[in-house]
N, C-alpha and C positions, 0 to 999 in steps of 0.2 A: 540072389540079392535083388534082382529086378522084380521078381514076383512080390517080395516084401515091400519094396518101394511103391509098387502099384497099389498095394493094399493100404497105404498110409492115407491117401486122399480118395474121396469119392465125388465125382469121377476122377480117375488118374489123368494127369497131364503127361503124355508120353514123352514130349520133348524134355521136360524137367527130369523125368525118371531116367531117361537115357544119359543126360548130362551128369546127374548125381552118381549114377551107376558107374560111368566111366571115370569120374573123379575118385571115387572110392577104390576102384580097381588100380588107379595110378599110385595110390598110397598104400597098396597091399592090404586092403580090407575087403575080404571076399565073402564073408558071411555076416548075417544081420547081428548075431550075438557078439561079434567083435566090436560093435559100436558101444557096448556097455562100458561106461567109465571113460569114454572119449568125448571131449567137447568139440563143438562145431568150430570154435576158434583154432583149436589145435589142428584140425583137418585143413582149415583154410590156410594156416601158416605153412603146413607141409606142402600144400599145393603151390604156394607162392615160391617155394624153394626149388621146384622142379625146373628142368630145362627142356622145353620152354615152360614158363610159369602158367599155371591154370587158375583162372579166376571165375568163380561161380556168379551167375546173375542173382538178382534179388529173389526171384521166384525159386530158383534152384537152391539157394541158401536156406530159404524158408522151409522147403521140403526136407532138406538135410536136418534141420533143427527138429522138425516134427517126427522124423524117423528116429532120431536119437531119443527123444522124449518117449516114444512108443516102446523102444527097447528097454529104457530105464523103468518104465511102468510095469512091463511084463516081468522084470527081474527083481523088483522090489520085494524084500522079505515081508511075509505076512505078520501082522501084529499078534503076539501071544494072547490067548483067551483071557488070561488073568492080568492083562496089562492095566486095566482100570484099578484093580485091587493093589497092584504093585506101585502105582504112582504115589509120590509124596504130595503133601498139601501144596508145596511151592510149585511143583510141576503142574498140578491140576489148575492152580490159579493162572499159571503162564499159558497153558493150553486154552483156558477159557478166554483170557485176554486176547490171544491171537485169533481165536475164532470170532470174537466180536469185531476185531479189526478187519477181518476178511469179509464179514457180512455187512458191508456198508450199504445203507439205503439212503439215497439222495432224492430230495424233492425239489423241483424247479417250477417256479411260476412262469408259465410260457408267455402270458400277455406282456408283463413288464420287459421280458427279454426281447420280445419282438420290437418294442419301441427303441431299444438300443441298436437294433438292426435296421432301423428306419422302415419297419414293416408294421407299425402300430395300427395302421388303417386296414390291415388284412382282416377280412371277415372271420368270425369265430369258426364257421364251418370249414374254413381252409386251414385251421390250426392242426398240427399233428396231435394225436391222442396223448393226453397227459401221462398215462401210465407207461406208454412206450418211450416218452422222453425221459421219465424217471428211471426206467430200466437201463437206457443207454448211459445216462449220467452216473448211475451206480456202478456200471461196469468200468467206466473211465476212472472213477474214484478208487476202485479196488486196484486197478493197475498202477495208479499213482502211489498207492500205499505200498506196492511192491517195488517202488523206486524206478518205475518206467517213466522217463522224463516227459516224453510227448506221445502218449499212447494214442493209437488209432484203432478203434474197435470195429471189426467186421460184423455186420448185421444182415439178417435176412429181410429183404424189403417187403416180404409178405406181412411182417409185423406192422408195417406202416400203411397198409392198404385200407382205405375207408370202407365202411360196410356197404356203401352203394356201388362199389366197384368189385366186390368179392364175388367169386363164383358160388352158385347155389350149392349148399351141402346136400347129400343124398336124402336127408330127412325133409328138405325143402325149407328149413328155417335156420336162422343164424343164432348161434349161442348168445346167451346174455353177456352183458359187460362183466358181471362177476365171474362167469365161467372163463372168459378170455383172460381176465387178470389172474385167475388161479392157474390157468395153463401157462401164462407167461412166467409166473413165479416158479412153477414146477420146472419149466424149461431152463430157468436161470440157475436152478440148484444143481447139486452133484448127483441126484438120483438118476438111475438109468431109465430111459424112456420105455414104456411098455410097448408102444407101436413104433414101427419104422417111420422116419420122417418122410413126408410127401416130397418126392423129387421133382414133381411137375413144375415147370417154370411158369412165371407170369407171362401173359401175353403182352404185346407191345403197348397197348393202351394202359393196362394195369401198371406196367413198369414206369411209364411216364408219370402217372398219378402218384404212385408210391415213392418214386425217387424225389419228387418235389417235396413231399411230406418229410422224407428222411433228410433232405438237404436243410430244411428249416431246423429240424431237431438237432442235426449235427452242428450247426452254427450255434444254437442255444447251448449245447454241451461243449463248445470250444474244441470240436474235432477238426473242422476246417471251415473256411468262410463260405457263405452262401454263394458269392460270386465265383469262388473256385469250384464249388460243386456244379454250378451251371456250366463252367468251362469243361469240366469232365463229362457232363451230359452231352455237350456238343461233340467231344471226341468219340463218345460211344456211338452217337448218331453217324459220325463219319465212318466208324467201323462197320456199322450196319449197311451204309450206302455202298461202301467198297465191296462188301460181300455180295450185295444184290447185283452188282455189275458182273459177277462171276457165277450167276445162276444159283445163288444161295439166298436163304431167307434173311429178312431184316433182323430177326431176333438174335443174330450174331452180336448185335449191340448189347443185348442183355448178358450174354455170356462174357463179353469183353468187360463189362462193368463188374461182374462178380469176380472174375480173375484179378482185375486190377485192384479192387478194394481188398481182396484177400492178401495179395502180395504186399500192399502198403501196410496192412496190419502186421505182417511178419517183419517187414523192414523197420517199422517204427519201434517194434519191440526189441529188435536186435541192434539197430544202429543208433538209436537215441537222437540226440540233437543234430547229428550229421545228416539226418533224413528229414525232408520237408514235403508233406503231402500237398501243400498249396503250390509248390513248384513242380512236383512230379506229375500232378494231374493235368498240367497244361500241354504236355506233349503226347503225341501219338506213339504208343509203344508197339513196335512191330513184332517183338517177341510175344507179347500178350495177344496181339491180333492173330498171329499164326497159331498159338495155342487154342484160341477161341474157334478158329476155323477147324482145327483138328477135332475138337470136342463136337462141334456141329456135325462134321462129316461122320463121326462115329455114331452119334445119336440118330442121324438121318438114316444111316445104314441099318441100324437096329429097327427103326420105325418101318422102313421099307420091307425088311425081312418079316416082321410081324404081319404086315398087310398081305404079303405074299402067302404066308401060311394060312391066314384066314380065307384068302381067295381060293386056295387049294381045297380047304374044307368045304367051301360052298360049291365047288365044281360039280356039275351034274345035278344040282338042285335048283328048283324054282325056274325051270325053263318054260313054264307056261303050260296051258292045256291045249294039246294038239287036237284039232277036230276038223275033218274035211279039208285038209290042206292049210288050215290056219292055226295059229296059236294065239291065245287071248291073254293080254296083259291088262289086268283090271285096274292098274294104276294109270294106264294111258287112255287118251280120249277115244281113239279109234282102234279097230281091230287090225293087227298087222299080218301081212301075208307070210306064210311059212316059206323059208328060204328054199326049200327043195321043190317048190312049185306045187301044182295040183296033183 
């Protein structure tokens, strides 16, 4: 069960995996296939009746919901090959209507919306890209069509990174705007991606720039207020500063931000009006912080291991040209004496 729960998210959050695994064990669910046909609410109700009662945190509850969805998707029966031929006219019309309802595309004029935010004097170069705002607004509209009362959409901040702050591509050039819009539309669809998603995180400067662009877009799309987003940014910086005091890197702030927004997305979907992002973002969440530290430690350990292997491969190579008791380093200004003497 634990191996299955680890495979639900990438990267896995071990604290949440352990909590959900223990909760499922407490209600006698031992294998992943036993989740098929079981709702998260039923599991939560069974946990509340235990002595002592067990209550899952928001992040753990979100992991449980994604695990159930994954089991359901893997056990869904395949459609028969002649399904299209067997459909009646009425069923075809209904399917077409539902398809159009799901493929909602919303366009928002950013400049007038900024005036309502009292940011009308913001220079155009500081506006978020229009098609990224439209993409976010469309995702919000689709969730509302599914009767999610107050949806909060998790986004990748790389989508909001201005061109002048992007890392140079291997080809040395940035794709055209048309290519980026096409990539954004393909990513928004249900088609599987041909290439694996780039897991490399933004650096701290890129995160600062992209988050401000996202904060404006999120307010325009009625996700949360710009002031609440700035409060969350301060909390993330506090997480990075706390981590730096324990000999860790400041980019723990970026991991904290990703985990927090992902949990809020799950909570907004599951809890509805009883959950408020504008209130939740004001507090420092120690569970999220500890999860961010765990992920940082795991990634740092993998990074150090890769560097160690590369160092072993280079061992014995490039020691210089030994000649008459000297070895010559052509990158240095002066000739260095050989350690063994003359």
